[in-house]
N, C-alpha and C positions, 0 to 999 in steps of 0.2 A: 551246946550253944547253937542256936539257930539264928539265921539271918535271912533277910528278905531282899531280893534284888528287884528293883523297879525299872521297867523299860518304857521309853516313849513309844507311841504307836509306830513311828518310823523305825525305831530299833527293833520292835517286834516283827515288823514286816521284813526287814533285812535279815534278821536271824532266821525267820521262817524260810526265806529264799535260800539261804546258805544251807540249812538243814535239808531242804528239798533237793538241792543240787548234790549234796554229799550222798544222800540215799539213792537218788537216781543213778549216779555214777557207780555206786556199789552194786546195785541191781544189774546194771548193764554189764559190769565186769563179771559178775557171777553167771549171768546168762552166757556170756562169751566163754568163760572158763568151763562151763558145763556143756558147751557145744550146742546150746539150744538154738542159736541163730545159724548153725551150719546146715547145709542141705545134704552133705555127704559126710560119713563118719568112717574112720578106719576101724579095724576089728576090735581093738581095745576100747575105743570110744563107743562102738556099737554095744559091746557087752555092758559097759557102764550105763549106757542109755536104757538098756533093757533090764538092768539090775540082775544079770546072771553071770556066772563064771564062764571062762573060756571053754571048759569042757561041756558045760550045759548048752552053750551056744552051738558047739560042734554037733551035739547030739540031737537037738530039737529044731535047729534052723538050717537044715541041709538044703532046702529048696530056695533059700534066699539068694537072689541074684547079686553078683558083684559087678562093679563097673571099674574099668581101667581109666584112671585119671592121671595122666603124665607118668605112667608106669607104676602107679600106686593102686592097689585094689581097695575099693571103698564100697560102702553100702549107702543107698539112698534112704534118708529118714522117712520119706513118703512111702517107699516100698516096705520098709521095716514095719511101719504102722499098719499098712494094709495086710502084710503077712500075719501080724499078731491078731488083728481084728477078724481075719478070715479063718482063723484056726478054731 
């Protein structure tokens, strides 16, 4: 059994705005969860960002500089990208 829902132009516009808002929020959350908006990553996040295991990271990324941020050793995403592109 099929049925059809009819919306007024105003309802279409409101529904479109709500869908846009939900999608925008979901994308922003995904970017945050993935660390895409972060400038510095801890080692685990760096491995995830590069798509490599901890052991692979230790083997191939020896020259990558760490930074001490409030007692936490982190890696700069900019320097990670430069390191990868210059290899």
